[in-house]
N, C-alpha and C positions, 0 to 999 in steps of 0.2 A: 503493498500500499506505500509505503513513502522508499521514498528512496535515500537510507540513509548512509553509505557508505561512503562518498563523498565527506560528509558533518563530519563522521565521526576519521577517515582521513586525517583529514586537517586537522584536527586538534589533537589526535594523533602526535604526528609531525610536531606540532607546532612546543608543544611535552617535550618530546626527546631532543630537537633543537637546540630548545631554551633551560634543558642541560645536555650539554657538546653529544648525542650524537647527536647521527646519521640517521636522513628521508626514510621510509620503507616505502617505493610505487604501494599503490593504492592496488594495485588487482594481487603482491599477495597477500594481501591483509583480508582478500572476499572470501576468500572458501571460510577461515577460524573468526566472520564473525554471524555466519549461522548456529555457531554457540553462547552467541550471547556478545554481550561489550569489554567485558572485559578481560573473557581469552583470545577479543580480538587483539586488543593492547599486548597480554603479553606473548602474540603472537611474533608483537611490534619487537617490543625489548626482543625474542630469542634471535632474529633478527638481529643482530646488531654485528659491528663485528667481532666485537668486544664480550666478554663474558660479561652478562652486571649480575653483581651479586644478591641475593636475595634480597636482604634486607629496603638495598636499594630500589629494585624489579617494585617493589610493594608503596613502596615511598611516592614513586612515580606509580602506582597506577589508581592512588590516589588524587594525586593533583592533574591523572587527566581525566577522570571520571568529574573530577571539580570543575576543573574549565568549561574542562566537555558540554554541560550543562551551564556553565554559565554564559558562555560564552557560542556556543555553534548548536544550540541541542535544537531553537526552534525554529533553527534556516532548513532543515530537511525540507524538499518538497514534494508533494504527491508523484509518483506516477501522474505521466498523461491520462485522464480519463476518468481519475477514480473518483471524485468526487461528482460527477452526475450520470456514474456509472453508481454511487448511494443515494442520490437522492432520486433515480429511474428506480429500483429496485423496495429502495422503502417508504416509496409511494405505492405500489402495486401490496404492503402488506406484510412484505418479508418485515419477520423480525435476524438483527442483526449484532453478531455480538462480534466481537476481536478477541486470540486468543495469539502470545505474541512469551517470549521469554526474558519483553525484558521487561523492565514494573513499572510498578501502577503510576507512581510518579512521574516521570519523565512522558512517557506513555501518554497522563494527560494534559502535558504541555503543549506536543508533535499536533494533536485531535484539535487543544481550543489554539493554535497554531495555523487552523487552516479552517478554522470555523467549523471540524465535520463530528466531536465532540454529539452536537443530538441525534447523526443518525444510527447515537447505539442500545442499543438494547444493557446490552453485561459487557462487565472487560474479564478477559481472569488473567491474570500476568504473572512475574516469576516473585515468588510465594506465597499465590494463592493456591494452588495445589500442591499434594505432597512430590510433584515429582514432576520439572518441564518438561517438554518441546524435546528429543520427542517419542518420549513418553505420552500412553492414552490419560494421565490423570487433567490436566489442562481443558482440553478440551471437553474429557467427556461435562467436566465440571460448566463449563458451558452448556451443554444441551443440558446439561440441571436446570440450570437455571432457567432458561430457556420456555424448561419446560417440550420437550420434542425429544423426538426419537433420530439414530442414527442413522437412518434410513433416508428420514425426509429434513437432512439437512442438507449443507453443501461445506467443506472444509479449502480456504480461496488459502495457496501460499507461494510460495520461491523455494523452497531450500529444500533439503531433503530430511532439516529432524521434519517440517510441515509435510512433508509428506507422507517421513515411521510416520510424527503424531498417524496422523488420517491415516495411518492403513493401523495400527493396531488400536484407532477407533470405532474400526468399522465405517467412518463414513468418509463417503464419496466426497474426492481430493477432483479441482479442479485447477493447473497445475501455469503460472504465472511465468512463459520463457524470458521473460525479459526481469526479470529480478538475481539473487543471488548464489541460485544452481554450477554447483558446475559443472556441466552436462547433464541434457537433455535426460538423460538415463537416470537421477538422482531424486526427481518426481514422478519417479513408478511406482505405482500403477495408478491412474490417472483419468474421469471420467471424458474430462476434455484438457490443450491443450492452449491456450491463447499470449500476444505478443503486448497487444492491446484492450483496456480494460472494454471498451467499445466491442470485441467480441466478445468479452463473457459474461452482458447486456443480451443481446442479442441475442444468447443460448438459453441463458436464461428463464429469457418473456418467453422465447418459444417454447421449452419446459411446460412455462406454465401452463399455456397456452395449450397446448394440447392434453393435456391432466386436465386444463376442463372441460374441453369439445369432449376425451373418455366421461370424462364426471353426465356428460348430461346428450354422451349414447343413448 
């Protein structure tokens, strides 16, 4: 939903350079972002030319999280078409939720920064469920809070973490190919894959129409 890698990478490199270390190309941090914000920074530390001792690495991570929240967090844009997709799907009476490995505070900042918080009925973030993605726990919690079954849901994601969570939850998966997966095979199995959110909207509306026709047949 959000293209967060550029802002996260910029924050990481700012902190590294300020500490006399080397910048790390954004492409080398892409896969680590699937694990979360802190693992991505730890990858940046691990890619330094000289080893960084554990105490210094921990302090840098603390500085990184604070700096990211203060300087870069609210700059992340939505992927193209997300806002229109949310508005259209909500207008159809669909319940929308978020299942993320991001903390709730920063999630709320992101949603507020682009004025889309109103579209979501529930949010499950890191720490809300016993285990984070790729475990099934957070997605199952979303379903429970929304009062729907796995068969009635569709989980939209862009990483192997999302695909694995969806599979373990037995929730159909729609794969965004323009996200952070290392390879398209990381997003299998899925019931639909798309590059633009307008494509996802058309697919969902088509499914809704087919279901309505079947009910009236």
